[in-house]
C-alpha positions as CSV (number, residue, x, y, z in Angstrom):
1,M,-50.1,-29.5,-6.5
2,A,-48.0,-27.4,-4.1
3,R,-45.8,-24.5,-5.1
4,K,-42.1,-24.6,-4.7
5,K,-40.8,-23.2,-1.5
6,I,-38.9,-19.9,-2.0
7,L,-35.7,-19.2,0.0
8,M,-35.8,-15.7,1.5
9,E,-32.4,-14.5,0.4
10,R,-31.0,-12.1,-2.1
11,I,-31.2,-13.3,-5.7
12,Q,-27.7,-13.1,-7.1
13,D,-28.6,-13.0,-10.8
14,D,-29.3,-9.4,-11.8
15,K,-31.8,-10.1,-14.5
16,Q,-33.8,-12.6,-12.5
17,R,-33.8,-10.2,-9.5
18,R,-35.3,-7.4,-11.7
19,I,-37.9,-9.6,-13.1
20,I,-39.0,-10.9,-9.7
21,F,-39.0,-7.4,-8.2
22,K,-41.3,-6.0,-10.9
23,K,-43.7,-8.9,-10.7
24,R,-43.9,-8.7,-6.9
25,R,-44.3,-5.0,-7.0
26,L,-47.4,-5.3,-9.1
27,G,-48.6,-8.0,-6.7
28,L,-48.2,-5.6,-3.8
29,L,-50.2,-3.0,-5.7
30,K,-53.0,-5.4,-6.3
31,K,-53.1,-6.4,-2.7
32,A,-53.1,-2.7,-1.6
33,I,-56.1,-2.0,-3.9
34,E,-57.9,-5.1,-2.5
35,I,-57.4,-4.3,1.2
36,S,-58.5,-0.7,0.5
37,K,-61.7,-1.9,-1.2
38,L,-62.5,-4.7,1.3
39,S,-61.8,-3.0,4.6
40,D,-62.7,0.6,3.6
41,C,-59.4,2.0,4.6
42,I,-57.0,4.5,3.2
43,V,-53.8,3.0,1.9
44,H,-50.5,4.8,1.1
45,M,-47.8,2.7,-0.4
46,K,-44.3,3.7,-1.8
47,I,-41.9,1.2,-3.3
48,Y,-38.5,2.6,-4.3
49,N,-35.8,0.6,-6.2
50,K,-32.4,2.0,-5.6
51,E,-30.9,0.1,-8.6
52,D,-32.9,1.8,-11.3
53,H,-34.2,4.7,-9.1
54,S,-37.8,3.9,-9.8
55,L,-40.5,5.0,-7.4
56,M,-44.0,3.6,-7.4
57,E,-46.5,5.4,-5.2
58,F,-50.1,4.5,-4.6
59,F,-52.6,6.1,-2.2
60,T,-56.3,6.3,-1.8
61,N,-58.1,9.3,-0.6
62,D,-61.6,8.0,-1.1
63,R,-63.1,4.5,-1.2
64,N,-65.3,5.5,-4.2
65,E,-62.3,6.0,-6.5
66,L,-61.5,2.3,-6.3
67,D,-65.0,1.0,-7.1
68,T,-64.3,0.8,-10.8
69,I,-60.8,-0.9,-10.6
70,D,-60.5,-4.3,-12.3
71,K,-57.7,-5.9,-14.2
72,N,-58.4,-3.7,-17.3
73,S,-58.8,-0.4,-15.5
74,S,-56.8,2.7,-16.5
75,I,-55.6,3.1,-12.9
76,L,-54.0,-0.3,-12.8
77,S,-52.7,0.1,-16.4
78,A,-50.8,3.2,-15.2
79,Y,-48.8,1.1,-12.8
80,I,-48.3,-1.8,-15.1
81,K,-46.0,0.3,-17.2
82,F,-43.4,0.0,-14.4
83,A,-43.3,-3.7,-14.9
84,S,-42.0,-3.6,-18.4
């Protein structure tokens, strides 16, 4: 079953916009971790939300620091607190 197509326009409902932002921000973090692990590259990512002045920053200095990351890791848990 295919997913519903999403229109790329600003979401008018404030609550829905915040929820989607926080979910997608975590999705981007997971993708940054994956690309760093898979391609052995250094990633630096910053996401700033001007509405609540929150900043999420992620960077890797060394590939070895990401070897132990899974969905229950403390590194990922530190970023998940921004989603709530």
